[in-house]
C-alpha positions as a printed Julia matrix, in Angstrom:
83×3 Matrix{Float64}:
 26.04  184.33  -188.26
 28.54  183.67  -185.72
 26.56  184.26  -182.91
 23.96  181.85  -184.0
 26.43  179.28  -184.53
 28.45  179.81  -181.45
 31.8   180.25  -183.38
 33.44  182.25  -185.91
 32.08  180.34  -188.82
 32.53  181.83  -192.05
 30.41  181.4   -195.21
 32.43  180.0   -198.02
 29.83  180.05  -200.8
 26.15  180.81  -201.43
 23.87  180.63  -204.31
 20.27  181.51  -204.81
 17.89  181.45  -207.77
 14.3   182.38  -207.77
 12.53  182.08  -211.24
  9.38  183.86  -210.11
  7.05  181.11  -211.03
  7.49  179.01  -207.97
 10.8   177.31  -209.1
 13.8   178.06  -206.83
 17.19  176.7   -205.73
 19.61  177.73  -203.04
 22.72  176.43  -201.49
 25.51  177.53  -199.2
 28.48  176.15  -197.69
 30.01  177.19  -194.18
 33.71  176.59  -193.08
 32.64  174.51  -190.12
 31.26  171.58  -192.55
 27.61  172.72  -192.6
 26.31  172.67  -196.12
 22.63  173.12  -197.38
 21.26  172.53  -200.96
 17.55  172.72  -202.13
 15.44  172.92  -205.11
 11.8   173.62  -205.38
  8.87  173.52  -207.59
  5.07  174.21  -207.46
  3.15  171.55  -206.33
 -0.52  170.38  -207.24
 -2.03  171.04  -204.0
 -0.56  174.8   -203.78
  2.51  173.65  -201.91
  6.35  173.75  -202.88
  7.87  170.53  -203.53
 11.32  170.81  -202.34
 14.22  168.23  -202.75
 17.28  168.93  -200.73
 19.95  167.9   -198.32
 21.88  169.48  -195.32
 24.96  168.46  -193.31
 24.98  168.86  -189.58
 27.88  168.29  -187.11
 27.7   165.29  -184.67
 28.94  165.37  -180.98
 31.85  163.0   -182.01
 33.25  165.4   -184.45
 31.85  163.86  -187.66
 28.99  164.98  -189.87
 25.73  163.57  -191.11
 24.06  164.24  -194.32
 20.28  164.37  -194.29
 18.55  164.06  -197.61
 14.87  164.93  -197.81
 11.81  165.43  -199.9
  9.14  167.97  -198.7
  5.74  167.8   -200.87
  2.06  167.09  -200.39
  2.96  164.05  -198.2
  4.92  166.14  -195.79
  8.59  166.24  -194.73
 10.35  163.06  -195.51
 14.1   163.06  -194.4
 16.38  160.11  -194.93
 19.82  159.59  -193.32
 21.87  157.05  -191.67
 21.44  159.05  -188.32
 17.73  158.51  -188.41
 17.71  154.68  -188.51
């Protein structure tokens, strides 16, 4: 992981659940402030419907949270940095 991130980032927590029927959830947190959460369920058009969020570092040292829905209408992100 540290090669990809360019630092000695350490995984703080990780959870993953797959119910085997198309329903799933996962999350992880890294000590550099990056966090990811997602939960999915089967969609009516054969896709997975996913609701989630992720935190990304900004050039100024802060972080931005991006919340999203991904479904039959595509990827739909929402964040202050996207406005």
